[in-house]
N, C-alpha and C positions, 0 to 999 in steps of 0.2 A: 504494500500500500504506500503510495507516494504522498508526501505532504508538500503540495505545491507552494504553500506560503513560504516555507523555509528552503525549498529546492533541495530536499534531501529525503531519502526513504525514512519511513516512520521508525523502523527498527534502529537506525543509526541515531535518530533524535532521542529515542528512548534510552539508549545506552548513555548518551551525554547527560540527559536529564537525571537519570538515576545517580550518576556520579556527582552531579551538582548538588543534589538534595541530600545524599547520604554517602559520605566519603568511604564508609566501610564496604560499599558495594564493589569497590575495586578488588577486594579479596576474591570475588567470584571470577575474576579474570586472570587469576594466577594459576599456572599449572604446577600444583604442589606435588605432582607425581614425578617430577624431574629432580635429579640431584642438585641442579642449579635452577631453582624456581624462577620463572619469568612469566611475563604477560603473553597469553596466547592470542590476544586481539591486538593487531598492529595498526598504526596509523594508515598504512597503505591499503588496508582492507576497506576503508571508507570510500564510497563512491563520491561523496561530496567533500571537496578539498577543505572547505572552512570547518566542517565537522571534524575531519582528521587533524587539522591544526589545533582546534580547541582540545581534542583528546590528548594530543601531544603536550599541550600546555598544562593540562591537569596532571598528567603522569610525571612531568618534569619539575614539579614543585607547586603547581597550581592548587592542589588539594590542601596542602599545608598553608598556602597563602590565604585561602578562603577561611580556614579556621582561625588564623591569626587576625584577620580583618574583622571577623564576626565578634571575636573577643574584644577587639579594640573599639568597635562601634556597636555596642549592644542595643542601642535604641534606633539604629538605622534600619531601613528596609532590607531584610536578609537577601532577597533576590537581587536588589541593586548592588549591594556590597559584593555578592558572589560574582556578578557580571563584571564589576570593576576589577576584581582580582584576576579573573580570566583574561580580560582585555590587556591588562598590564603584562601578564605572563606571555600572551600571544605576540605582543609587540617586541619582546626581547630579541628574537633572532633577526628581525628587521632592523632594530636599532644597532645590533652588532655589525650587520652588513653595511648599514649606512655610515657607521663610524670609520670604516675603511674605504669609503668612497664609492659604494655601490649606488649608482643613480636609480636603479629600479627599486631597490629597497627604500630609498628616500621618497620616491614617488608613492610607493605603497603606504608608507607611514602618513603621507599627506592626503590620502584618500579618505576624507572624513565621512563620506557617505557610506563607504564599506564598513568602517569601524562602528558607525552608528547602527547600521542594520544588524551586524553581528552582536553588538551589545544588547540591542532590543531582543534578539532571538534568544540569547543566553539568559537574559533576565526572565523571559517568559518561561523558559524550560526549567528554571530554578524555582518556580512557584510550586507550592504543594498541590495545586490543582492540575498539574500536568498529568495526562492520562497514561502513566506508566508505573509499574510496580517495581521498586528497587530490588525486591526479592527475585525478580525474573531477569535481572541484568544479564546473567550468563546466557539466557536463551535468546535475548535480543542480540547479544554479541555473536552468538553462534550463527544466527541468520545472516549477520553482517559478513562474517568470515566466509560462509558457504556461498553467499551471493557473489563475493569477489572471486572465489575460486571456481565456481561453476555457473557462469552467466547463462541465462536461458534466452532463447529466441522469442519466447512468449512474454508479452508485456506484463510487467509487475510480478512475474513468477521468478523468485530469486535464484533457484538452482535445481539441477536435475542430477541425481546421484546414480541412477540405475540405467541399465541398457534394456530396452524393451525386448522381450522374447517370450515365447510360450512357456507357461509354468503351471503344471497341473497341481491338484491338491496334494498328491503324494510328494512332489518336489517341495512344495511349500512346507509340509510337515517336517521334512528333513532339514530345511533351512531353519525352521523354528527350533529343531533339536540342537543345532549348533549354537544358536543364540541362547537357548535355555540352559545349556551346559555351562556357559560363562556366567549367566545370571545366578545359577546355583552355586558356582564357585569362581569368583573373578580370577583366581590364580590360573585357571585354565587358559586364560588369554595368552599366557606365556607359550602355549603350543603354537601360536601364530607369529611369534617373533622371528625376525631374521635381520641380517645386516645387509641392506641394499647398497649397491655400488654408488648410487647417486645420493648425496647428502640431503637432497630435497625430497626423496621418496619416503613414503610411510614405512615404519619399521615392522609393519604387519603384512604378511604375504596374502592374506585374505582381505579383499577390499570391497566396499559397497557395490561397485559396478559388477562384481562377480555374481551377485544375487539376481535371481530371475524375477523376483517380485519387488515392485517399488517400495512397498511398506517394509519388507525385511531389509532392503538396502538402507533405508533411512534409520531403521532400528540398529543395525550393525554400526552405522556411523555414529549414532548417539551413544551406543554402548561401549565401543572399542576404539574405532579409528579416527573419529572426528575430534575437533577441538573441545576441550572440557568434557571428556567421555564419562559415562556413568561409572566405569570401573575405577576411576580416580576419585570418586566421592569418599569422604571419610567414613561414611556409613557402610560402604562396600567392603571395607577392611576392618570394621569394628569387631573385635573378638567378643565383646559383650552381647552382641546381637546374634540371634539364631540365623541359620541360612535363609529361612523364610522371610525374616525381617530385613536382612541385607538385600535379598531379591526384591522385596517390596519397595525399598528405597530407590533402587536402581530403576525399577519399572516406573515409579512416579516421575523420576527424572526424564526417562525416555518419553513417556506419554505427554508430559508438559512440552517437551521439545517438538513432538509431532503436532501438537495443537498449535504451537507458535509457527511451525513451518506452514501449516495449512492456512493459518490466519493471514500470513504475509502472501500466500499464493491466491487467496480467495477472490481478489479483485480481478484476476486474469485467468483463473482456472475454475470452471464450474464444478469439476469433480472435487476440488478441495473444499469449496463452499458446501457441497452436498455432504462431505464427510463431517464437516463441522456441525451442520444442521442435524445430522443423524447421530451425533456423538460417537462416531465410529472409533475414535482413538481409545475410548474407554473399553470398547469391545476388544480392541487389540490388547489392552492391558490384561484383560481376562485370559486371552490366549497365551500371553507371555507368562502369567502366573502359573498356568497349567504346564507350559513348556519347561519352566524352571524346576519342576518336581524331579527328583532323582530317578524316578521310574518312567519318565516320558520316553526316553530312548533306551535301547538295550544296555548301553554302557556310555554314559556321558563323558567318561575319561577318554573315549575315542573321538572326541569332537573334531580334532584336526583331521583324522582320517575321513570322517563324515564330510567335512568341509571340502577336502580336495576331490573326493569321489563324486559328491552330489552337487557341489556348487562351483568350485574353481574350474575343474576340467570341462564340464558342460558349457561354461561361459566362454571358453576360448574360441570356439568356432564363431560365435556371435561377435566377439571382439575383433577377430580377424576379418570377418565380413565388413565390419564398420571401417576398418583400415582400407580394405579394397575399395569401398565406396568413396573414400576420400581420395584415393589415387585416381579414380575415374573422374571425380569432380574437378580436381586440380589438373590432372594430366591432360584432360580433354577440353579444358576451358581456355578461353582467350587470355592466357597469362604467359608471362615470360618463362623461358625454360629454366631460368634461375629459380623462380618460385616453384616450378614443378619439381626440380631437384631438391629444393629445401623441404617440400612436403614429403617427398619420397624418403629423404633421410630421416625426417621426423618419424615416419612410420617404421623405419628400421629400428630406430631407438625405442619406439613403443614395443616392438616385438622383442627386443632385448630385455626390456623391463618385464614383459610378460613371461619370457622364458626364465628369467631370474626368479620370479615369484613361484613359478611352477616347480623349478628345481629345488627351491627351499622347502616346498611342501612335502609331507611324508607320503609320496605316491606309492600305491600298491603295485603299479606296473612301471616303476621308474626305469627309464632306458629302453622300454619296450618299443620295438618297431618291426613291422613285417616287411619282407622283401618288396611287396608291391606298393609300398608307400614312398618310393623314391620320387623325386621331383620329375614331373612330366611337362612337356611343352604345352603352351596354352592351346585350348581347343579352337577350332576354326570359328571365326566371327561371322555370324550369319545375319546380323542386323547392325544398324548404326552406321556411322561414317566408315568408309573403306580406308581412308588415310593412305591412299596411293595416288601418285601423280605421274602416270606413265608418259604423257606428252612432255612434261617438264623433264622427266628422266632423259628422254631422247634429246631434248634441246641442250641439256647439260653435257651429255656425251659428245654431241656435235661440236660444242664449244671447246671441249677438252681435246678432241681429235684435231681441231684446227690449231690449238695452242696448249699442248700438254704442260707447259711450264706454269700454268695457273695453279697446279697442285702444290707448288712450292712457295706460293705467295701467302702472306697473312690474309685471313678472312675466312668466310664460310667455306669456300672451295677446299681449303686445306683441311677442313674438318670432315670432309666426305669420307664415307666408308662403304664397303660393299653392301652392308645391310640397308643402306639408303635406297638401293635399287631393287624394286620388287619383281621385275621380270627377269628370268634367267639370262636372256640374251644381253640385257642391259648390265646385269651384275658382272658377267664374265668379260664384257667389253671394258668395263671399268677396271677390273682386275688386270686385264691385259695392258691397259694404258699405264697402270701403276708399275707393272713388271718390266716394261720396255723403256729404252732410252727415248728422249724426246723426238729425235729424228725418226726412230723406228716406229713410235706410236703414231706418227703422222702418215705412215705408209699403210693404206687400207688392207693390202694383201697380208702384210706381216701381222697387222693387228687382228684381223679376222682369224688367221691361222692360230695365233697365240690364244685367242678366246676359246676356240675349239679344243686346243690341247689342254687348257686349264680345266675345261668342263669334263673331258675324259679322265683327267688325273683325279678329279673329285668324285668320279663315278656318277656324274649328273647325266640326265637324258640328253640326247643330241640337241644342239641349239637350232633354232629356226633360221634357215638360210635366208628366207625372204626378209625377215626382220633385220638381220645383219646387213643385207645388201641395201635395204632401204635407208638405213642410217649411214652407210658408206656413201651412197649417192648424194644424200643431203649434205654430208660433210664436204663433198667436193663441189657442190653447186650453190649452196646457200651460205649467207653470212649471218651469224647470230651474235648477240652481245656477249660480254664476258659471263662466265658461269656463276659468279658470286650470288646473284639474286636467286637464280633457280636452285643453286646448291643449298642456300640457307633454307629455302622452302622444303627441300627434301630432308634435311636434317630435322626440321621441325616435325615433318610428317612421321619420321622414324620415332621420335620421342612420343608423339601422340599414339602411334600404333603400338609401341612397346608398353606404354602405360595402360592402354586398353587391354592388351593381351595379358599383362601381368594381373590386372584386377580381375579379368575373366577367369584366369587359371586359379587365382586365390579363392575367389567366390565359389568356383566349382569344387575345389578341394575341401573348403569349409563345410560343404553340404554332404560330404562323404564321411564315413566312420573311420577317421584317421586317429592314430595315436596323437594326442595334443602336441607333444614335443616334435614329432615328425611334421605336423601341420605348421608349426611355427617355423621350423627350419626350411620347409619348402616355400613358405610365403616369403621368408627373408631372401631366399635365392631369387625369386621372381622380382622382388622390389629392388634388389641390388643391381640386377641387369638393367631395369628401367632407369635407375639412378645414374648408372654409367652413361647411358645414352643421353640423359638430360644434361649431364655435366660436360659432354664432349664439346658442345658449343653453346653454353648456357645463356648467352646474351642474344641468341637469335630470336627474331620476332616471328609472328605467325601469319602475316598477310600473304596471300598467293601472289606470285610474280605477275607483273603486267604482261599481257600477251604481246608477242613480237609482231604486231601488225599483220600484214598479209602473209608473212612467212609462216605463221603458225599453221595455216591450213596445209601447206606443203610439207612441213616437218612432221606434224602429227599424223 
């Protein structure tokens, strides 16, 4: 829900208001589960710059400034005193920069309208009437963090944690069994620990996106992997409480969080509003209480094995299909080849992270792979763009036959490779031009003979004599421009074609019953090949070359 008056999401304003009205609320933002306690809500999580700046001011001494001013001016309006303290603290970094001659900082300090608007907003949020409960600061902060980390394309829906896929009641029961095992004993979360290679990665190999049901995905995030998780609550580790009481405290934390999530989604997501109206999250709490019983699953101590078998491994094909879809979106879009290569490299990194999590999990079939799971070439594409340009291939060859030295000049022509030519006669003519000296490559008899020999050497079918003769005749009778423009187009088409074929092969493999590790390795191989093509000449643009006037009809 957006608050248009303050140009900030309501959850961000609620965090700020709670801290302004009750400084002890800051304790809800400390991750006490770490050996070096620190705040898990950072200023860069705020979408609104001024709210993040005010939050920074409060944590850097503003909270103590407020207390001191309130004691010094006991009869003044508390909200005004609070706003004055925050404004003074917010101005400090600008004053420091202005002192060393920063003109932008000096201009910012002199923007009286900005400071007046922020002062008014802070003063109103410091009023007791502000509609936020300081006891729920951690939940408003959680929505702020997740909205920053998982932006949604749906207006006012702050985050999406799950990957949509089919999930029957039996799969849901097994997902609840994993969650219930940790609710029954938070120490079981240690079964999901691992040391990721990336310092930014979560230290748990089971992540919310592995769950097939959106509700269990959010529950796992609220219980284990998200900021301020339920397993870090003091009550979750209190030896004076029974297991049932500890589970009840964690479930209360989770359901409150689910309610907050739906509340902030409700303006843009009818399903969230329907869940709120039906009090569905309380029904979820009942299911969680049942799942936390020690007899819900055969052996809750096997939670990690259940998780990898019933949650992580089934999620991998869906994750890889998502990556293949991104390859198709970027690889076949009107984008520079540099962006295509960047997206492909990002997908390779995602596969590495997926493989790392899978290898850290206690797999019952670890290392299993059958002989028929080797990487296979992409299936034939029967729909969509062909990404072939045979008339352009011919024009490029004619230009090279007239001036083979172009292959040694900087530019797109130097990047040409045999895979850029889709017709066998064109491919072997290009290989022949590469293999001969410049004066020999200009001799049509030697060039044609070399193409035939190379084809026989590779075991390829006999080349079409008429096609070779037609290109030979055109090279002797027509004049065409330099090959750079056409060569750039052929390189671009190869990248599009390779990206399409890679995504097609990966999607086809993900729909088969492959061992997850073999599927990851096969997908990585496909993406790596497409990445190499995109990087071969990554600055090439996508427009088709301008036709060569009346010569095009004769050449093609």
